[in-house]
C-alpha positions as CSV (number, residue, x, y, z in Angstrom):
1,X,176.6,81.8,26.1
2,X,175.3,78.3,26.7
3,X,177.2,75.0,26.7
4,X,175.4,74.2,23.4
5,X,176.9,77.1,21.5
6,X,180.3,76.3,23.1
7,X,180.0,72.7,21.9
8,X,179.3,73.6,18.3
9,X,179.9,77.2,17.1
10,X,178.2,78.7,14.1
11,X,181.2,77.8,11.9
12,X,181.1,74.2,13.1
13,X,177.4,73.7,12.3
14,X,178.5,73.6,8.6
15,X,181.2,71.1,9.5
16,X,180.6,67.3,9.6
17,X,180.2,65.8,13.0
18,X,180.5,62.2,14.0
19,X,177.7,60.3,15.8
20,X,178.1,57.1,17.8
21,X,175.1,54.9,18.3
22,X,174.7,54.1,22.0
23,X,171.2,52.6,21.8
24,X,170.6,48.9,21.8
25,X,169.3,48.7,18.2
26,X,170.4,49.8,14.7
27,X,169.2,53.1,13.4
28,X,168.1,53.6,9.7
29,X,168.4,57.2,8.6
30,X,166.9,58.4,5.3
31,X,169.2,61.1,3.8
32,X,167.9,64.1,1.7
33,X,168.7,62.2,-1.5
34,X,166.5,59.4,-0.2
35,X,169.5,57.0,0.2
36,X,169.8,55.2,3.5
37,X,172.5,55.5,6.2
38,X,172.7,53.0,9.0
39,X,174.1,53.3,12.5
40,X,174.8,49.8,13.8
41,X,174.9,49.0,17.5
42,X,178.4,48.8,18.9
43,X,179.2,46.0,21.3
44,X,179.2,47.2,24.9
45,X,178.2,50.8,24.0
46,X,174.5,50.7,25.0
47,X,173.6,53.5,27.4
48,X,170.5,52.4,29.4
49,X,169.8,53.6,32.9
50,X,168.2,51.6,35.7
51,X,165.2,53.1,37.4
52,X,163.3,52.9,40.7
53,X,159.7,54.1,41.0
54,X,158.9,55.6,44.3
55,X,155.6,56.8,45.7
56,X,155.9,60.5,46.8
57,X,152.5,60.9,48.5
58,X,148.8,60.5,48.0
59,X,146.7,63.2,46.4
60,X,143.0,63.9,47.1
61,X,141.2,60.6,47.5
62,X,144.3,58.6,48.0
63,X,145.5,58.7,44.4
64,X,149.2,57.8,44.4
65,X,151.7,60.4,43.1
66,X,154.8,58.5,41.9
67,X,158.2,59.5,40.5
68,X,160.8,57.6,38.6
69,X,164.4,57.9,39.9
70,X,167.0,57.0,37.3
71,X,170.3,55.7,38.6
72,X,173.5,57.3,37.2
73,X,176.4,55.0,36.4
74,X,179.6,56.9,35.6
75,X,181.0,53.7,34.1
76,X,178.4,53.9,31.3
77,X,179.2,57.5,30.3
78,X,181.2,58.0,27.1
79,X,184.0,60.7,27.1
80,X,183.2,64.1,25.8
81,X,184.9,64.6,22.4
82,X,184.7,67.7,20.3
83,X,182.7,67.1,17.2
84,X,181.3,63.8,18.4
85,X,177.6,63.3,19.3
86,X,176.3,60.2,21.1
87,X,172.9,58.8,19.9
88,X,171.1,57.8,23.1
89,X,167.4,57.1,24.0
90,X,165.4,60.3,24.3
91,X,164.9,59.8,28.0
92,X,168.7,59.7,28.6
93,X,169.2,62.8,26.5
94,X,166.5,64.7,28.4
95,X,167.8,63.5,31.8
96,X,171.4,64.6,31.0
97,X,170.6,67.8,29.1
98,X,172.2,70.1,31.7
99,X,175.4,67.9,31.9
100,X,175.8,66.6,28.3
101,X,175.3,68.8,25.2
102,X,176.6,65.9,23.1
103,X,173.6,63.5,23.7
104,X,171.2,63.4,20.8
105,X,168.3,61.1,20.0
106,X,166.4,60.1,16.8
107,X,163.5,62.3,15.7
108,X,160.7,59.8,15.8
109,X,157.7,62.1,15.4
110,X,156.2,61.5,11.9
111,X,154.6,65.0,11.6
112,X,157.5,67.0,13.1
113,X,160.5,64.9,12.0
114,X,159.2,63.0,9.0
115,X,159.8,59.6,10.6
116,X,158.5,56.6,8.8
117,X,156.1,54.2,10.6
118,X,155.6,50.7,9.4
119,X,153.2,48.3,11.1
120,X,152.9,50.7,14.1
121,X,156.7,51.0,14.6
122,X,159.2,53.7,13.7
123,X,161.4,52.1,11.0
124,X,163.2,55.1,9.6
125,X,164.1,58.5,10.8
126,X,165.3,61.6,8.9
127,X,167.0,63.6,11.6
128,X,168.3,63.8,15.1
129,X,167.2,66.0,17.9
130,X,168.7,67.7,20.9
131,X,166.6,67.9,24.1
132,X,164.0,70.7,24.2
133,X,164.8,73.8,26.1
134,X,162.6,76.6,27.6
135,X,163.4,80.1,26.3
136,X,163.1,82.7,29.1
137,X,163.8,86.3,27.9
138,X,165.1,85.1,24.5
139,X,168.0,83.3,26.1
140,X,168.0,80.4,23.7
141,X,167.4,82.5,20.7
142,X,170.6,84.4,21.4
143,X,172.7,81.3,21.5
144,X,171.8,80.3,17.9
């Protein structure tokens, strides 16, 4: 069994969970009945990682190959609490997907998530996402 199925069992998927906004902006969520729900930013709860870009090597005709290195800061990490998800930037959720099954991010893809774009910017989302996983030998399918 994976940490995801440990964090929220089948019975718990029907239960309400709480989400805490740890982005640096408010989030507008359109509910199924088309009413709006807003997650405000909470003072001091923004989770943003510092990064360093390093050159790994040169490829072929001297083309730089670079990699971003994100710096972990344990002081920024919220405590794991059963039934609580933390809304974080997608990059943070992806970087911590092996360590934190409680990090979720807004589904901002208009075609997949139904996000609403106004003047070229995502203004409203309709759902959250967990980081993507790779299924090898139906491992992920079994955990659902």
